[in-house]
C-alpha positions in Angstrom: 167.7 -19.5 133.9 166.0 -19.2 130.5 162.9 -17.0 130.1 160.8 -20.1 129.1 161.7 -21.6 132.5 160.8 -18.4 134.3 157.5 -18.3 132.4 156.6 -21.8 133.8 157.1 -20.4 137.3 155.0 -17.4 136.4 152.2 -19.7 135.2 152.1 -21.3 138.6 152.4 -17.9 140.4 150.8 -15.4 138.0 150.8 -12.4 140.4 153.8 -10.1 139.9 154.9 -7.1 142.0 157.7 -4.6 142.4 156.6 -3.4 145.8 157.3 -5.6 148.8 154.5 -3.9 150.7 151.7 -5.2 148.5 152.9 -8.6 147.3 150.2 -11.3 147.1 150.5 -14.7 148.5 152.6 -17.0 146.3 153.5 -14.2 143.9 156.7 -13.2 142.2 158.6 -10.1 143.4 160.9 -8.3 141.0 163.7 -6.3 142.5 164.0 -3.3 140.3 167.0 -1.2 140.7 167.0 2.5 139.8 169.1 5.7 140.4 167.4 6.3 143.8 166.3 2.9 144.9 167.4 -0.7 145.1 164.7 -3.4 145.1 167.2 -6.0 146.3 167.0 -4.4 149.7 163.3 -5.4 149.9 163.5 -8.9 148.5 163.6 -10.7 151.8 160.7 -8.6 153.1 158.7 -9.6 150.0 159.3 -13.2 150.7 158.3 -12.8 154.3 155.2 -11.0 153.1 154.1 -14.0 151.0 156.0 -13.9 147.7 157.0 -17.3 146.5 160.0 -16.1 144.5 162.1 -12.9 144.3 163.9 -12.0 141.1 167.2 -10.3 142.1 170.5 -9.1 140.7 172.4 -9.5 143.9 174.3 -12.8 143.8 174.6 -13.0 147.6 170.8 -13.1 147.8 170.5 -15.5 144.9 172.4 -18.1 146.9 169.3 -18.7 149.0 166.1 -20.6 148.2 163.3 -18.8 146.4 165.7 -16.1 145.1 166.4 -16.2 141.4 169.4 -14.3 139.9 169.3 -12.3 136.7 171.8 -9.6 135.7 169.1 -7.1 134.6 165.9 -7.6 136.5 164.0 -4.8 134.6 165.0 -6.3 131.3 163.8 -9.7 132.5 160.5 -8.3 133.6 160.0 -6.7 130.2 161.1 -9.9 128.4 158.8 -12.1 130.5 155.9 -9.7 129.7 156.6 -9.9 126.0 156.8 -13.7 126.3 153.4 -13.8 127.9 152.0 -11.4 125.3 153.0 -13.8 122.5 150.8 -16.4 124.2 147.8 -14.1 124.1 145.6 -14.5 121.1 143.5 -11.4 121.7 143.3 -7.8 120.4 145.6 -5.5 122.2 144.8 -1.8 121.9 147.6 0.7 122.7 146.6 4.2 123.6 148.9 7.3 123.9 148.5 11.0 123.5 149.3 14.3 125.1 145.9 14.7 126.8 142.9 12.4 127.5 144.5 9.0 127.3 143.6 7.9 130.8 140.0 9.2 130.7 139.6 7.6 127.2 141.1 4.3 128.5 138.6 4.3 131.4 135.6 5.0 129.1 136.7 2.3 126.6 137.1 -0.2 129.4 133.7 0.6 130.8 132.0 0.2 127.4 133.8 -3.0 126.4 133.4 -4.5 129.9 129.6 -4.5 129.5 129.9 -7.6 127.2 133.4 -8.9 127.1 136.3 -9.6 129.5 138.5 -6.6 129.3 142.0 -6.2 130.7 143.4 -2.7 131.1 146.1 -0.5 132.6 145.3 0.1 136.2 146.0 3.7 137.4 148.9 5.2 135.6 151.1 2.2 135.0 152.0 3.4 131.5 155.8 3.4 131.4 158.7 0.9 130.9 157.8 -0.8 134.2 154.0 -0.3 134.2 153.4 -1.7 130.8 155.1 -5.0 131.5 153.2 -5.3 134.8 149.9 -4.6 133.0 150.7 -7.3 130.4 151.4 -9.8 133.1 148.0 -9.2 134.6 146.2 -10.2 131.4 144.5 -13.6 131.7 144.2 -16.2 129.0 140.4 -15.8 129.5 140.4 -12.1 128.7 138.9 -11.1 125.3 140.7 -7.8 124.8 143.3 -5.6 126.5 143.8 -1.8 126.6 147.4 -0.7 127.3 148.1 2.9 128.1 151.5 4.2 127.0 153.0 7.4 128.3 156.3 9.0 127.2 158.6 11.8 128.3 161.5 11.2 125.9 162.1 10.0 122.3 161.9 6.3 121.4 159.9 5.5 124.5 156.7 4.6 122.7 158.7 2.4 120.3 160.2 0.5 123.2 156.7 0.0 124.8 155.3 -1.2 121.5 158.0 -3.8 121.1 157.1 -5.1 124.5 153.3 -5.0 124.2 153.0 -5.8 120.4 149.6 -4.0 119.9 147.3 -4.8 117.0 145.4 -1.5 117.3 146.6 2.0 118.1 145.2 5.3 119.3 146.8 8.7 119.6 144.2 10.9 121.3 146.1 14.1 120.3 149.5 15.7 120.1 150.3 18.8 122.1 152.7 20.6 124.3 153.9 18.4 127.2 157.1 17.0 128.7 159.1 19.5 126.6 162.0 19.2 129.0 162.5 15.7 127.5 161.1 16.2 124.0 162.8 19.6 123.4 160.1 20.7 121.0 156.6 20.0 119.6 158.2 18.1 116.7 159.9 15.9 119.3 156.5 15.1 120.8 155.0 14.4 117.4 157.8 12.1 116.4 157.6 10.1 119.6 153.8 9.7 119.5 154.0 8.8 115.8 156.1 5.8 116.9 152.8 4.1 117.7 151.4 4.7 114.2 154.7 3.5 112.7 154.6 0.3 114.7 150.9 -0.4 113.8 151.7 0.3 110.2 154.6 -2.2 110.2 152.3 -4.9 111.6 149.4 -4.2 109.2 147.2 -3.2 112.2 144.4 -0.7 112.5 144.2 2.7 114.2 141.2 4.6 115.7 141.6 8.2 114.7 139.9 11.6 115.4 138.6 12.6 111.9 138.7 16.3 113.0 142.4 16.3 114.0 144.5 17.5 111.1 147.9 16.6 112.7 146.9 13.0 113.3 145.4 12.6 109.8 148.6 14.1 108.3 150.9 11.5 110.0 148.7 8.4 109.5 148.9 7.9 105.8 149.0 4.3 104.6 147.4 2.9 107.8 144.0 1.2 107.9 141.9 3.5 110.1 138.5 3.7 111.7 137.5 7.4 112.3 135.4 9.2 114.9 134.4 12.8 115.7 132.0 15.3 114.3 132.5 13.4 111.0 134.0 10.0 110.3 132.8 6.4 110.6 131.4 7.1 114.0 130.0 10.6 114.4 128.2 12.6 117.0 127.8 16.2 118.3 127.6 18.1 121.5 124.0 18.5 122.6 124.9 20.8 125.5 127.7 21.7 127.8 126.0 23.6 130.7 127.9 22.0 133.5 128.2 18.4 132.4 128.7 17.3 128.8 125.8 15.9 126.9 126.3 14.2 123.5 123.9 13.2 120.7 124.9 9.9 119.1 122.6 8.1 116.6 119.5 9.9 118.2 120.7 8.8 121.6 121.2 11.6 124.2 124.2 10.6 126.4 124.4 12.6 129.6 127.9 12.2 130.9 129.5 13.0 134.2 132.4 14.8 132.5 132.9 18.5 132.4 134.3 20.3 129.3 133.6 20.1 125.6 137.1 18.8 125.0 135.8 15.5 126.5 133.6 15.1 123.4 136.4 13.3 121.6 137.3 11.0 124.5 133.6 9.9 124.6 133.4 9.5 120.8 136.6 7.4 120.8 135.1 5.0 123.3 131.9 4.8 121.3 133.9 4.1 118.1 135.9 1.2 119.7 132.9 -0.3 121.5 131.0 -0.2 118.2 133.9 -1.9 116.4 134.0 -4.7 118.9 130.3 -5.3 118.7 129.0 -3.7 121.9 125.3 -3.0 121.8 124.4 0.7 121.6 122.3 0.6 124.7 125.2 -0.8 126.6 127.5 1.9 125.3 125.1 4.7 126.3 124.6 3.2 129.7 128.4 2.7 130.3 129.3 6.3 129.4 126.3 7.8 131.3 127.3 5.9 134.5 131.0 6.6 134.3 132.1 8.9 137.1 135.7 10.3 136.9 138.0 10.0 139.9 141.6 10.4 141.0 141.6 14.2 140.5 140.7 13.9 136.9 137.7 16.1 135.9 136.0 15.2 139.2 132.8 17.1 140.1 132.7 17.7 143.8 129.6 19.4 145.2 130.4 20.9 148.6 128.2 22.9 150.9 129.7 26.3 149.8 130.9 25.7 146.3 130.9 23.3 143.3 134.4 22.2 142.3 135.7 20.8 139.1 138.9 19.1 140.1 141.4 18.3 137.4 144.6 18.4 139.4 146.2 15.2 138.3 148.3 16.8 135.6 148.7 19.8 133.4 150.4 21.0 130.2 149.9 24.0 128.0 147.6 22.1 125.6 145.3 20.7 128.3 145.3 23.9 130.2 144.3 26.0 127.2 141.5 23.6 126.2 140.2 23.4 129.8 140.2 27.1 130.4 138.4 27.8 127.1 135.8 25.2 127.9 135.3 26.5 131.4 134.7 29.9 130.0 131.8 28.4 128.0 130.4 26.8 131.1 127.0 28.4 131.8 127.5 28.6 135.6 127.3 32.3 136.6 129.9 32.6 139.3 133.2 31.1 138.2 136.7 31.1 139.6 139.9 29.3 138.4 142.7 28.0 140.6 145.6 27.4 138.3 148.9 25.7 139.3 152.3 25.6 137.6 152.8 23.3 134.6 156.0 21.3 135.1 158.6 19.6 132.9 158.5 22.3 130.2 162.2 23.1 130.2 163.2 26.1 128.1 159.5 26.7 127.2 158.4 27.1 130.8 158.3 30.9 131.1 156.8 31.6 127.7 154.0 28.9 128.1 153.1 30.2 131.5 152.9 33.7 130.2 150.6 32.5 127.4 148.3 31.0 130.0 148.3 34.2 132.0 147.4 36.1 128.8 144.6 33.6 128.0 143.0 33.9 131.5 143.0 37.7 131.0 141.5 37.4 127.5 138.8 35.1 128.8 138.1 37.5 131.6 138.2 34.7 134.2 138.8 35.4 137.9 141.9 33.3 138.7 144.2 32.4 141.5 147.7 31.4 140.3 149.8 29.0 142.4 153.4 27.9 142.1 156.9 29.3 142.0 156.8 29.7 138.2 153.7 31.8 138.2 155.1 33.6 141.2 158.3 34.5 139.3 156.2 36.1 136.6 153.3 37.7 138.5 155.0 38.5 141.8 152.5 39.5 144.5 149.5 38.7 142.2 150.1 35.0 142.8 150.8 32.4 145.5 154.0 30.5 145.9 152.3 27.5 147.4 149.1 25.9 148.5 149.7 27.0 152.0 149.8 30.7 151.0 146.5 30.3 149.1 144.9 28.3 152.0 145.7 31.2 154.3 144.1 33.6 151.9 141.0 31.5 151.6 140.8 31.3 155.4 140.8 35.0 155.7 138.6 35.6 152.7 136.3 32.5 152.2 135.1 31.7 148.7 131.4 30.9 148.7 128.7 30.4 146.0 131.1 29.7 143.1 131.9 27.0 140.6 135.7 26.5 141.0 137.9 25.0 138.3 141.2 23.6 139.7 144.0 22.5 137.4 147.8 22.2 137.7 150.6 19.7 137.5 150.7 16.8 139.9 153.6 18.2 141.8 151.6 21.3 142.9 149.1 19.1 144.8 146.2 21.5 144.2 143.8 18.8 145.5 144.8 19.8 149.0 142.8 22.9 148.6 139.5 21.1 148.3 138.7 20.8 152.0 139.1 24.6 152.4 136.6 25.4 149.7 
């Protein structure tokens, strides 16, 4: 079957899924095969759950009605997504970066959504599977789309750009993350720059932090719209007592975000919204009303403590920025709970030692959690959440503002109910 024929089927059944448990009625199920799973095993279940068609690479299954055979189902998913993208005559904004891309995406979506139909990456669907799924959710009636792109190895952003074909690009920042795959900061920079290279080749535009020297150094020759303390769209921090407050064009924007590093995420959303003609009053309202969720800079007020939960992910760059910002927080009684930073490869020990040194320099009371911190600190840390929970049960923490951050695999959000 040709992609054009499959696209006709997609037009009649525009809901696509790779999970047999959440297929929609009359949708298309793609049987994705990986090193630890085989979607073909769930194709029949997907059909019984309501899918109209299942795309499989098992010829035995393909002999039955409603099963369509392709040799490489993932490649077909990506090709179908790109075929659909070519039908879309709307701006597509690609966003990547070491830190802040998801929060920025959410803020941009909220601002644009006040006036125009905005498609966007749901959750964290930002890889070689997630980006095609996001593209296939875009409707012809949408006015703009925001596509988040993540990467943990070289050439990944380039591949995602070739699928999504963005007109506009954003790199929030470039820092230390996924060093196990990238090997070095230069590897991170080169891979993130793949977005700028693509936008430049297509004569597109980028939105760029005017205060970020690294980004400005690697963006020569590209048409750009800048934001930050200076630039085309500028603002400044009004206060950062507990929640960040920003001054923009004599408007005071009271956000629900904690940490002065969030300033640039907010300014980016203002910059893009302004570019696409969103009224200032709508921008101010959207940012003020945005409440972070999914363990990303969430503010949780409990009976005994106030918690700043940022346990979705962590890397050396985000950890450093978060701790320095938390130190500036005007709350009197402060405690940090810091978890291991994963996927750092050969840099793991040295980067964890730097964070330990930073905590000491900032004079922050801190609980360290995870096997990496344990190997460095010994009895001055906790191997797991369970160990720390037992400590909290014996010695309750009360009357504090508690900052919690660590890599997703450490699951620090499980501590919240004990605080």
